[in-house]
Biopython code that builds the backbone (N, CA, C, O; Angstrom):
import numpy as np
from Bio.PDB.StructureBuilder import StructureBuilder

atoms = [
    (1, "MET", "N", (118.456, 135.084, 98.868)),
    (1, "MET", "CA", (117.697, 134.385, 99.885)),
    (1, "MET", "C", (117.117, 133.114, 99.273)),
    (1, "MET", "O", (116.560, 133.138, 98.176)),
    (2, "ASP", "N", (117.254, 132.012, 99.991)),
    (2, "ASP", "CA", (116.691, 130.770, 99.462)),
    (2, "ASP", "C", (115.192, 130.697, 99.750)),
    (2, "ASP", "O", (114.674, 131.418, 100.603)),
    (3, "LEU", "N", (114.517, 129.829, 99.036)),
    (3, "LEU", "CA", (113.062, 129.738, 99.119)),
    (3, "LEU", "C", (112.598, 129.311, 100.512)),
    (3, "LEU", "O", (111.585, 129.806, 101.005)),
    (4, "ARG", "N", (113.322, 128.407, 101.140)),
    (4, "ARG", "CA", (112.932, 127.961, 102.483)),
    (4, "ARG", "C", (112.908, 129.138, 103.457)),
    (4, "ARG", "O", (111.972, 129.278, 104.244)),
    (5, "ALA", "N", (113.928, 129.975, 103.405)),
    (5, "ALA", "CA", (113.968, 131.158, 104.271)),
    (5, "ALA", "C", (112.855, 132.136, 103.916)),
    (5, "ALA", "O", (112.228, 132.720, 104.799)),
    (6, "ALA", "N", (112.613, 132.312, 102.617)),
    (6, "ALA", "CA", (111.570, 133.240, 102.169)),
    (6, "ALA", "C", (110.183, 132.778, 102.609)),
    (6, "ALA", "O", (109.351, 133.601, 102.992)),
    (7, "VAL", "N", (109.928, 131.472, 102.558)),
    (7, "VAL", "CA", (108.641, 130.941, 103.026)),
    (7, "VAL", "C", (108.490, 131.218, 104.521)),
    (7, "VAL", "O", (107.420, 131.625, 104.976)),
    (8, "GLY", "N", (109.540, 131.000, 105.269)),
    (8, "GLY", "CA", (109.491, 131.268, 106.708)),
    (8, "GLY", "C", (109.211, 132.722, 107.021)),
    (8, "GLY", "O", (108.407, 133.030, 107.902)),
    (9, "ILE", "N", (109.871, 133.620, 106.302)),
    (9, "ILE", "CA", (109.649, 135.051, 106.508)),
    (9, "ILE", "C", (108.218, 135.423, 106.146)),
    (9, "ILE", "O", (107.571, 136.189, 106.860)),
    (10, "ALA", "N", (107.728, 134.883, 105.041)),
    (10, "ALA", "CA", (106.352, 135.177, 104.619)),
    (10, "ALA", "C", (105.354, 134.704, 105.671)),
    (10, "ALA", "O", (104.428, 135.436, 106.020)),
    (11, "ILE", "N", (105.535, 133.501, 106.170)),
    (11, "ILE", "CA", (104.628, 132.982, 107.197)),
    (11, "ILE", "C", (104.674, 133.868, 108.433)),
    (11, "ILE", "O", (103.633, 134.233, 108.977)),
    (12, "ARG", "N", (105.870, 134.212, 108.874)),
    (12, "ARG", "CA", (106.007, 135.045, 110.076)),
    (12, "ARG", "C", (105.332, 136.401, 109.893)),
    (12, "ARG", "O", (104.603, 136.853, 110.776)),
    (13, "LYS", "N", (105.570, 137.060, 108.743)),
    (13, "LYS", "CA", (104.981, 138.380, 108.519)),
    (13, "LYS", "C", (103.458, 138.327, 108.469)),
    (13, "LYS", "O", (102.787, 139.178, 109.051)),
    (14, "ILE", "N", (102.914, 137.334, 107.779)),
    (14, "ILE", "CA", (101.455, 137.209, 107.716)),
    (14, "ILE", "C", (100.905, 136.865, 109.100)),
    (14, "ILE", "O", (99.896, 137.426, 109.526)),
    (15, "ARG", "N", (101.562, 135.952, 109.795)),
    (15, "ARG", "CA", (101.106, 135.541, 111.129)),
    (15, "ARG", "C", (101.060, 136.732, 112.077)),
    (15, "ARG", "O", (100.079, 136.918, 112.797)),
    (16, "ILE", "N", (102.107, 137.531, 112.082)),
    (16, "ILE", "CA", (102.160, 138.700, 112.965)),
    (16, "ILE", "C", (101.102, 139.723, 112.571)),
    (16, "ILE", "O", (100.450, 140.308, 113.436)),
    (17, "SER", "N", (100.929, 139.942, 111.268)),
    (17, "SER", "CA", (99.932, 140.925, 110.822)),
    (17, "SER", "C", (98.511, 140.496, 111.175)),
    (17, "SER", "O", (97.623, 141.336, 111.316)),
    (18, "ARG", "N", (98.298, 139.192, 111.318)),
    (18, "ARG", "CA", (96.973, 138.660, 111.669)),
    (18, "ARG", "C", (96.855, 138.369, 113.169)),
    (18, "ARG", "O", (95.832, 137.860, 113.627)),
    (19, "ALA", "N", (97.901, 138.692, 113.926)),
    (19, "ALA", "CA", (97.929, 138.483, 115.386)),
    (19, "ALA", "C", (97.647, 137.027, 115.770)),
    (19, "ALA", "O", (96.896, 136.746, 116.705)),
    (20, "VAL", "N", (98.267, 136.115, 115.027)),
    (20, "VAL", "CA", (98.118, 134.686, 115.307)),
    (20, "VAL", "C", (99.396, 134.214, 116.011)),
    (20, "VAL", "O", (100.494, 134.430, 115.498)),
    (21, "PRO", "N", (99.267, 133.578, 117.173)),
    (21, "PRO", "CA", (100.468, 133.076, 117.847)),
    (21, "PRO", "C", (101.038, 131.856, 117.121)),
    (21, "PRO", "O", (100.318, 131.153, 116.412)),
    (22, "GLN", "N", (102.324, 131.618, 117.304)),
    (22, "GLN", "CA", (102.952, 130.449, 116.683)),
    (22, "GLN", "C", (102.228, 129.166, 117.068)),
    (22, "GLN", "O", (102.102, 128.254, 116.251)),
    (23, "GLU", "N", (101.758, 129.092, 118.291)),
    (23, "GLU", "CA", (101.081, 127.887, 118.770)),
    (23, "GLU", "C", (99.811, 127.590, 117.977)),
    (23, "GLU", "O", (99.344, 126.451, 117.960)),
    (24, "GLY", "N", (99.253, 128.604, 117.323)),
    (24, "GLY", "CA", (98.021, 128.420, 116.576)),
    (24, "GLY", "C", (98.211, 127.895, 115.166)),
    (24, "GLY", "O", (97.231, 127.607, 114.478)),
    (25, "LEU", "N", (99.457, 127.764, 114.723)),
    (25, "LEU", "CA", (99.713, 127.405, 113.324)),
    (25, "LEU", "C", (100.031, 125.949, 113.050)),
    (25, "LEU", "O", (99.719, 125.449, 111.970)),
    (26, "GLY", "N", (100.632, 125.271, 113.977)),
    (26, "GLY", "CA", (101.104, 123.943, 113.622)),
    (26, "GLY", "C", (101.067, 122.973, 114.772)),
    (26, "GLY", "O", (100.486, 123.240, 115.824)),
    (27, "PRO", "N", (101.701, 121.838, 114.551)),
    (27, "PRO", "CA", (101.693, 120.783, 115.561)),
    (27, "PRO", "C", (102.386, 121.210, 116.854)),
    (27, "PRO", "O", (102.067, 120.703, 117.929)),
    (28, "SER", "N", (103.339, 122.148, 116.750)),
    (28, "SER", "CA", (104.018, 122.644, 117.946)),
    (28, "SER", "C", (104.627, 124.012, 117.657)),
    (28, "SER", "O", (104.899, 124.367, 116.510)),
    (29, "GLN", "N", (104.829, 124.755, 118.719)),
    (29, "GLN", "CA", (105.450, 126.073, 118.588)),
    (29, "GLN", "C", (106.867, 125.935, 118.051)),
    (29, "GLN", "O", (107.308, 126.770, 117.261)),
    (30, "SER", "N", (107.587, 124.901, 118.463)),
    (30, "SER", "CA", (108.970, 124.734, 118.004)),
    (30, "SER", "C", (109.026, 124.432, 116.505)),
    (30, "SER", "O", (109.941, 124.892, 115.821)),
    (31, "TYR", "N", (108.061, 123.665, 115.987)),
    (31, "TYR", "CA", (108.011, 123.389, 114.545)),
    (31, "TYR", "C", (107.798, 124.686, 113.771)),
    (31, "TYR", "O", (108.503, 124.957, 112.799)),
    (32, "VAL", "N", (106.830, 125.483, 114.201)),
    (32, "VAL", "CA", (106.542, 126.751, 113.517)),
    (32, "VAL", "C", (107.751, 127.671, 113.595)),
    (32, "VAL", "O", (108.084, 128.337, 112.615)),
    (33, "SER", "N", (108.405, 127.716, 114.737)),
    (33, "SER", "CA", (109.613, 128.525, 114.889)),
    (33, "SER", "C", (110.692, 128.077, 113.908)),
    (33, "SER", "O", (111.345, 128.911, 113.281)),
    (34, "ASP", "N", (110.882, 126.771, 113.775)),
    (34, "ASP", "CA", (111.873, 126.246, 112.826)),
    (34, "ASP", "C", (111.522, 126.618, 111.387)),
    (34, "ASP", "O", (112.404, 126.966, 110.603)),
    (35, "VAL", "N", (110.239, 126.546, 111.040)),
    (35, "VAL", "CA", (109.808, 126.928, 109.689)),
    (35, "VAL", "C", (110.067, 128.413, 109.467)),
    (35, "VAL", "O", (110.617, 128.804, 108.438)),
    (36, "GLU", "N", (109.672, 129.235, 110.428)),
    (36, "GLU", "CA", (109.839, 130.685, 110.278)),
    (36, "GLU", "C", (111.306, 131.099, 110.195)),
    (36, "GLU", "O", (111.629, 132.108, 109.569)),
    (37, "ARG", "N", (112.184, 130.339, 110.812)),
    (37, "ARG", "CA", (113.621, 130.636, 110.749)),
    (37, "ARG", "C", (114.311, 129.976, 109.562)),
    (37, "ARG", "O", (115.524, 130.107, 109.398)),
    (38, "GLY", "N", (113.541, 129.262, 108.728)),
    (38, "GLY", "CA", (114.111, 128.623, 107.550)),
    (38, "GLY", "C", (114.869, 127.348, 107.845)),
    (38, "GLY", "O", (115.649, 126.877, 107.018)),
    (39, "MET", "N", (114.644, 126.784, 109.029)),
    (39, "MET", "CA", (115.331, 125.552, 109.412)),
    (39, "MET", "C", (114.609, 124.306, 108.891)),
    (39, "MET", "O", (115.225, 123.260, 108.689)),
    (40, "LYS", "N", (113.301, 124.431, 108.676)),
    (40, "LYS", "CA", (112.501, 123.321, 108.150)),
    (40, "LYS", "C", (111.633, 123.838, 107.019)),
    (40, "LYS", "O", (111.263, 125.011, 106.982)),
    (41, "SER", "N", (111.314, 122.932, 106.090)),
    (41, "SER", "CA", (110.415, 123.255, 104.982)),
    (41, "SER", "C", (109.076, 122.573, 105.221)),
    (41, "SER", "O", (109.024, 121.355, 105.389)),
    (42, "PRO", "N", (107.995, 123.341, 105.239)),
    (42, "PRO", "CA", (106.692, 122.701, 105.421)),
    (42, "PRO", "C", (106.273, 121.960, 104.160)),
    (42, "PRO", "O", (106.589, 122.377, 103.046)),
    (43, "SER", "N", (105.561, 120.862, 104.348)),
    (43, "SER", "CA", (105.004, 120.127, 103.206)),
    (43, "SER", "C", (103.895, 120.960, 102.582)),
    (43, "SER", "O", (103.445, 121.944, 103.169)),
    (44, "ILE", "N", (103.461, 120.571, 101.404)),
    (44, "ILE", "CA", (102.367, 121.281, 100.742)),
    (44, "ILE", "C", (101.099, 121.204, 101.595)),
    (44, "ILE", "O", (100.312, 122.151, 101.623)),
    (45, "GLU", "N", (100.900, 120.083, 102.287)),
    (45, "GLU", "CA", (99.745, 119.956, 103.179)),
    (45, "GLU", "C", (99.844, 120.938, 104.338)),
    (45, "GLU", "O", (98.848, 121.554, 104.716)),
    (46, "LYS", "N", (101.045, 121.088, 104.908)),
    (46, "LYS", "CA", (101.241, 122.038, 106.008)),
    (46, "LYS", "C", (101.070, 123.469, 105.514)),
    (46, "LYS", "O", (100.501, 124.301, 106.220)),
    (47, "ILE", "N", (101.555, 123.766, 104.310)),
    (47, "ILE", "CA", (101.358, 125.107, 103.752)),
    (47, "ILE", "C", (99.869, 125.391, 103.626)),
    (47, "ILE", "O", (99.416, 126.489, 103.951)),
    (48, "ASP", "N", (99.109, 124.417, 103.158)),
    (48, "ASP", "CA", (97.659, 124.584, 103.041)),
    (48, "ASP", "C", (97.029, 124.813, 104.412)),
    (48, "ASP", "O", (96.185, 125.695, 104.565)),
    (49, "ASP", "N", (97.432, 124.029, 105.406)),
    (49, "ASP", "CA", (96.898, 124.184, 106.765)),
    (49, "ASP", "C", (97.239, 125.560, 107.337)),
    (49, "ASP", "O", (96.376, 126.236, 107.897)),
    (50, "ILE", "N", (98.496, 125.969, 107.194)),
    (50, "ILE", "CA", (98.943, 127.258, 107.723)),
    (50, "ILE", "C", (98.207, 128.399, 107.034)),
    (50, "ILE", "O", (97.747, 129.332, 107.693)),
    (51, "ALA", "N", (98.095, 128.329, 105.720)),
    (51, "ALA", "CA", (97.397, 129.378, 104.973)),
    (51, "ALA", "C", (95.944, 129.485, 105.419)),
    (51, "ALA", "O", (95.411, 130.588, 105.546)),
    (52, "THR", "N", (95.305, 128.349, 105.657)),
    (52, "THR", "CA", (93.913, 128.357, 106.111)),
    (52, "THR", "C", (93.782, 129.077, 107.449)),
    (52, "THR", "O", (92.895, 129.913, 107.623)),
    (53, "VAL", "N", (94.659, 128.756, 108.387)),
    (53, "VAL", "CA", (94.627, 129.414, 109.698)),
    (53, "VAL", "C", (94.882, 130.915, 109.550)),
    (53, "VAL", "O", (94.274, 131.721, 110.254)),
    (54, "LEU", "N", (95.773, 131.287, 108.641)),
    (54, "LEU", "CA", (96.105, 132.702, 108.444)),
    (54, "LEU", "C", (95.064, 133.445, 107.609)),
    (54, "LEU", "O", (95.096, 134.673, 107.523)),
    (55, "GLY", "N", (94.150, 132.710, 106.998)),
    (55, "GLY", "CA", (93.096, 133.343, 106.211)),
    (55, "GLY", "C", (93.535, 133.819, 104.844)),
    (55, "GLY", "O", (92.990, 134.785, 104.309)),
    (56, "VAL", "N", (94.535, 133.131, 104.271)),
    (56, "VAL", "CA", (94.992, 133.457, 102.918)),
    (56, "VAL", "C", (95.001, 132.181, 102.079)),
    (56, "VAL", "O", (95.025, 131.073, 102.614)),
    (57, "HIS", "N", (94.981, 132.351, 100.772)),
    (57, "HIS", "CA", (95.086, 131.204, 99.866)),
    (57, "HIS", "C", (96.530, 130.697, 99.908)),
    (57, "HIS", "O", (97.452, 131.505, 100.021)),
    (58, "PRO", "N", (96.747, 129.389, 99.822)),
    (58, "PRO", "CA", (98.111, 128.865, 99.816)),
    (58, "PRO", "C", (98.984, 129.476, 98.714)),
    (58, "PRO", "O", (100.182, 129.681, 98.915)),
    (59, "VAL", "N", (98.399, 129.764, 97.567)),
    (59, "VAL", "CA", (99.172, 130.385, 96.484)),
    (59, "VAL", "C", (99.611, 131.792, 96.889)),
    (59, "VAL", "O", (100.704, 132.230, 96.529)),
    (60, "THR", "N", (98.764, 132.498, 97.633)),
    (60, "THR", "CA", (99.129, 133.827, 98.123)),
    (60, "THR", "C", (100.328, 133.732, 99.050)),
    (60, "THR", "O", (101.250, 134.544, 98.967)),
    (61, "LEU", "N", (100.316, 132.743, 99.931)),
    (61, "LEU", "CA", (101.438, 132.558, 100.847)),
    (61, "LEU", "C", (102.729, 132.300, 100.071)),
    (61, "LEU", "O", (103.764, 132.897, 100.366)),
    (62, "LEU", "N", (102.664, 131.420, 99.089)),
    (62, "LEU", "CA", (103.861, 131.121, 98.289)),
    (62, "LEU", "C", (104.292, 132.320, 97.451)),
    (62, "LEU", "O", (105.485, 132.594, 97.322)),
    (63, "ALA", "N", (103.328, 133.030, 96.886)),
    (63, "ALA", "CA", (103.669, 134.224, 96.104)),
    (63, "ALA", "C", (104.342, 135.258, 96.995)),
    (63, "ALA", "O", (105.314, 135.894, 96.588)),
    (64, "TYR", "N", (103.825, 135.426, 98.217)),
    (64, "TYR", "CA", (104.417, 136.385, 99.150)),
    (64, "TYR", "C", (105.843, 135.968, 99.511)),
    (64, "TYR", "O", (106.699, 136.822, 99.745)),
    (65, "ALA", "N", (106.098, 134.679, 99.556)),
    (65, "ALA", "CA", (107.461, 134.200, 99.804)),
    (65, "ALA", "C", (108.392, 134.648, 98.678)),
    (65, "ALA", "O", (109.513, 135.082, 98.944)),
    (66, "TYR", "N", (107.948, 134.550, 97.440)),
    (66, "TYR", "CA", (108.775, 135.003, 96.320)),
    (66, "TYR", "C", (108.979, 136.512, 96.363)),
    (66, "TYR", "O", (110.042, 137.007, 95.989)),
    (67, "VAL", "N", (107.970, 137.242, 96.814)),
    (67, "VAL", "CA", (108.115, 138.692, 96.981)),
    (67, "VAL", "C", (109.181, 138.974, 98.041)),
    (67, "VAL", "O", (109.997, 139.881, 97.876)),
    (68, "GLN", "N", (109.174, 138.199, 99.126)),
    (68, "GLN", "CA", (110.186, 138.370, 100.169)),
    (68, "GLN", "C", (111.583, 138.088, 99.625)),
    (68, "GLN", "O", (112.565, 138.658, 100.101)),
    (69, "ALA", "N", (111.671, 137.215, 98.633)),
    (69, "ALA", "CA", (112.956, 136.868, 98.020)),
    (69, "ALA", "C", (113.392, 137.884, 96.969)),
    (69, "ALA", "O", (114.457, 137.741, 96.368)),
    (70, "GLY", "N", (112.566, 138.917, 96.746)),
    (70, "GLY", "CA", (112.972, 139.987, 95.846)),
    (70, "GLY", "C", (112.273, 140.051, 94.506)),
    (70, "GLY", "O", (112.598, 140.915, 93.691)),
    (71, "VAL", "N", (111.327, 139.169, 94.250)),
    (71, "VAL", "CA", (110.601, 139.201, 92.980)),
    (71, "VAL", "C", (109.506, 140.263, 93.083)),
    (71, "VAL", "O", (108.675, 140.193, 93.988)),
    (72, "PRO", "N", (109.487, 141.242, 92.178)),
    (72, "PRO", "CA", (108.439, 142.261, 92.228)),
    (72, "PRO", "C", (107.056, 141.628, 92.040)),
    (72, "PRO", "O", (106.874, 140.792, 91.155)),
    (73, "PRO", "N", (106.075, 142.026, 92.872)),
    (73, "PRO", "CA", (104.740, 141.426, 92.767)),
    (73, "PRO", "C", (104.143, 141.526, 91.370)),
    (73, "PRO", "O", (103.516, 140.576, 90.900)),
    (74, "SER", "N", (104.326, 142.653, 90.702)),
    (74, "SER", "CA", (103.739, 142.807, 89.363)),
    (74, "SER", "C", (104.352, 141.817, 88.377)),
    (74, "SER", "O", (103.641, 141.260, 87.541)),
    (75, "ASP", "N", (105.654, 141.594, 88.464)),
    (75, "ASP", "CA", (106.312, 140.620, 87.588)),
    (75, "ASP", "C", (105.807, 139.206, 87.868)),
    (75, "ASP", "O", (105.547, 138.431, 86.947)),
    (76, "LEU", "N", (105.676, 138.890, 89.140)),
    (76, "LEU", "CA", (105.212, 137.560, 89.532)),
    (76, "LEU", "C", (103.791, 137.313, 89.040)),
    (76, "LEU", "O", (103.507, 136.262, 88.466)),
    (77, "LEU", "N", (102.899, 138.270, 89.261)),
    (77, "LEU", "CA", (101.508, 138.107, 88.832)),
    (77, "LEU", "C", (101.390, 138.030, 87.317)),
    (77, "LEU", "O", (100.589, 137.257, 86.791)),
    (78, "GLU", "N", (102.184, 138.828, 86.619)),
    (78, "GLU", "CA", (102.169, 138.779, 85.154)),
    (78, "GLU", "C", (102.602, 137.396, 84.657)),
    (78, "GLU", "O", (101.988, 136.836, 83.749)),
    (79, "ARG", "N", (103.656, 136.857, 85.254)),
    (79, "ARG", "CA", (104.143, 135.540, 84.842)),
    (79, "ARG", "C", (103.109, 134.453, 85.139)),
    (79, "ARG", "O", (102.861, 133.581, 84.307)),
    (80, "ILE", "N", (102.510, 134.511, 86.327)),
    (80, "ILE", "CA", (101.493, 133.519, 86.688)),
    (80, "ILE", "C", (100.319, 133.595, 85.728)),
    (80, "ILE", "O", (99.835, 132.568, 85.251)),
    (81, "HIS", "N", (99.860, 134.800, 85.443)),
    (81, "HIS", "CA", (98.733, 134.979, 84.523)),
    (81, "HIS", "C", (99.070, 134.401, 83.148)),
    (81, "HIS", "O", (98.263, 133.683, 82.556)),
    (82, "PHE", "N", (100.257, 134.714, 82.647)),
    (82, "PHE", "CA", (100.683, 134.221, 81.338)),
    (82, "PHE", "C", (100.743, 132.695, 81.321)),
    (82, "PHE", "O", (100.216, 132.060, 80.407)),
    (83, "GLU", "N", (101.379, 132.111, 82.325)),
    (83, "GLU", "CA", (101.540, 130.655, 82.352)),
    (83, "GLU", "C", (100.196, 129.941, 82.510)),
    (83, "GLU", "O", (99.974, 128.900, 81.892)),
    (84, "LEU", "N", (99.304, 130.488, 83.326)),
    (84, "LEU", "CA", (97.981, 129.870, 83.474)),
    (84, "LEU", "C", (97.187, 129.942, 82.178)),
    (84, "LEU", "O", (96.477, 128.998, 81.831)),
    (85, "SER", "N", (97.301, 131.057, 81.463)),
    (85, "SER", "CA", (96.563, 131.180, 80.201)),
    (85, "SER", "C", (97.099, 130.204, 79.159)),
    (85, "SER", "O", (96.342, 129.725, 78.315)),
    (86, "GLU", "N", (98.390, 129.908, 79.208)),
    (86, "GLU", "CA", (98.966, 128.929, 78.286)),
    (86, "GLU", "C", (98.513, 127.505, 78.599)),
    (86, "GLU", "O", (98.481, 126.655, 77.709)),
    (87, "LEU", "N", (98.170, 127.244, 79.833)),
    (87, "LEU", "CA", (97.788, 125.892, 80.249)),
    (87, "LEU", "C", (96.339, 125.563, 79.928)),
    (87, "LEU", "O", (95.945, 124.397, 79.965)),
    (88, "GLU", "N", (95.554, 126.561, 79.619)),
    (88, "GLU", "CA", (94.125, 126.312, 79.355)),
    (88, "GLU", "C", (93.889, 125.808, 77.975)),
    (88, "GLU", "O", (92.745, 125.552, 77.599)),
]
sb = StructureBuilder()
sb.init_structure("model")
sb.init_model(0)
sb.init_chain("A")
sb.init_seg("    ")
for serial, (resi, resn, name, xyz) in enumerate(atoms, 1):
    if name == "N":
        sb.init_residue(resn, " ", resi, " ")
    sb.init_atom(name, np.array(xyz, "f"), 0.0, 1.0, " ", f" {name:<3s}", serial, name[0])
structure = sb.get_structure()
């Protein structure tokens, strides 16, 4: 699964779990539908806006996308923790 599709799936799953309609996420329902179907890639600003409406951190949304693509959450969190500690 490519990242664009995984981001769309992650947004859709979080949106549905939070009972947020597509119309509540973006400039138009058709734009959100295209993102959720992997037809469009949201900008980092749009990811931030969408995450805010969904009540999650933008990094959580992106991490959940990688989980949808098959990366085990524990592996992902371990890698993020390691890389952040190296950057300090």
